[in-house]
C-alpha positions as CSV (number, residue, x, y, z in Angstrom):
1,M,0.0,0.0,0.0
2,I,1.3,3.4,-0.9
3,H,0.8,6.3,1.5
4,K,0.7,9.8,0.2
5,T,1.4,12.7,2.5
6,I,-1.2,15.4,2.0
7,E,0.3,18.8,2.3
8,P,-1.8,21.9,2.8
9,E,-2.0,24.0,-0.4
10,I,0.1,27.1,-0.2
11,H,-0.3,29.9,-2.7
12,I,2.7,32.3,-3.1
13,A,2.1,35.4,-5.1
14,Q,4.3,35.8,-8.2
15,G,4.5,39.6,-7.5
16,A,3.1,42.2,-5.2
17,E,-0.6,42.7,-5.2
18,T,-1.6,46.0,-6.6
19,F,-4.0,48.3,-4.9
20,G,-6.6,47.6,-7.6
21,A,-6.2,43.8,-7.2
22,R,-6.5,44.1,-3.4
23,L,-9.6,46.3,-3.7
24,A,-11.3,43.8,-6.1
25,R,-10.4,40.9,-3.8
26,L,-11.8,42.6,-0.8
27,R,-15.0,43.6,-2.6
28,R,-15.6,40.1,-3.9
29,G,-14.7,38.6,-0.5
30,Q,-17.6,40.5,1.0
31,G,-19.9,39.6,-1.9
32,L,-20.3,43.2,-3.1
33,S,-20.7,44.3,-6.6
34,K,-19.0,47.4,-8.0
35,T,-22.4,49.0,-8.0
36,D,-22.8,48.2,-4.3
37,V,-19.5,49.9,-3.5
38,A,-20.2,52.9,-5.7
39,D,-23.6,53.4,-4.1
40,H,-22.1,53.1,-0.6
41,L,-19.5,55.7,-1.4
42,G,-21.8,57.9,-3.4
43,I,-19.5,57.8,-6.5
44,S,-19.7,56.4,-10.0
45,I,-19.1,52.8,-11.0
46,T,-16.5,54.1,-13.4
47,A,-14.4,55.3,-10.5
48,I,-14.5,51.8,-8.9
49,C,-13.5,50.3,-12.3
50,H,-10.6,52.7,-12.6
51,W,-9.4,51.9,-9.1
52,E,-9.6,48.2,-9.6
53,Q,-7.7,48.5,-12.9
54,D,-5.0,50.7,-11.2
55,R,-5.8,53.5,-13.6
56,S,-6.4,55.9,-10.7
57,R,-6.4,55.9,-6.9
58,P,-9.0,57.2,-4.5
59,K,-8.5,60.3,-2.5
60,S,-7.9,60.2,1.2
61,A,-11.5,60.6,2.2
62,R,-12.5,57.7,-0.1
63,L,-9.7,55.6,1.3
64,N,-11.1,56.1,4.8
65,D,-14.6,55.2,3.5
66,L,-13.2,52.0,1.8
67,S,-11.3,50.9,4.9
68,E,-14.5,51.3,7.0
69,L,-16.5,49.4,4.4
70,F,-14.1,46.5,4.4
71,G,-13.3,46.6,8.1
72,I,-9.6,47.1,7.7
73,S,-7.2,50.0,8.4
74,T,-6.2,52.4,5.6
75,A,-2.6,51.0,6.0
76,E,-3.9,47.5,5.4
77,L,-5.8,48.7,2.3
78,L,-2.7,50.4,0.9
79,A,-0.1,47.8,2.1
80,D,2.4,46.4,-0.4
81,D,3.1,42.7,-0.4
82,G,6.5,41.6,0.7
83,G,7.1,39.9,-2.6
84,P,7.3,36.2,-3.6
85,G,7.9,33.9,-0.6
86,Q,7.3,36.6,2.0
87,P,3.9,36.6,3.6
88,N,2.1,39.9,4.0
89,L,0.6,40.2,7.4
90,A,-2.1,42.7,6.3
91,D,-3.2,40.3,3.6
92,L,-3.3,37.3,5.9
93,V,-5.3,39.2,8.5
94,S,-7.7,40.5,5.8
95,R,-8.3,37.0,4.4
96,A,-8.7,35.6,7.9
97,R,-11.2,38.3,8.8
98,I,-13.3,37.5,5.7
99,E,-13.3,33.8,6.4
100,I,-14.1,34.2,10.1
101,A,-17.0,36.6,9.2
102,R,-18.3,34.1,6.6
103,A,-18.2,31.2,9.1
104,A,-19.9,33.4,11.8
105,G,-22.5,34.7,9.5
106,T,-21.5,38.3,9.8
107,V,-19.6,40.9,7.9
108,P,-15.8,41.3,8.0
109,S,-16.1,44.8,9.5
110,K,-17.6,43.2,12.7
111,V,-14.6,40.9,13.1
112,R,-11.6,42.2,15.2
113,I,-8.3,40.4,15.2
114,V,-5.7,41.2,17.8
115,I,-2.1,40.1,17.4
116,E,0.1,40.1,20.6
117,I,3.8,39.9,20.0
């Protein structure tokens, strides 16, 4: 009999996640459409599209609104990945928050994660 060790699947990014890619991932993670985000912020869908395509960036007030909507800090929203092979703490926390919220039947903005070092 052959035994096969089952390793957990680990995804390592090939490059840093752009702001637009992070925004799209967070939006989809909460089950929101571009229209939902645009309506919440009181802006056009085109603006959301441009942000997600990295054609433009939101101004400071909109960044604050986005961070509140997704339940993360502005720093986490803007954080750069450490590159291939280096985990990004902000990304890990964001993904964990989304998964915990999904399992608990709530929204990620209601989940608080504390890290003691």
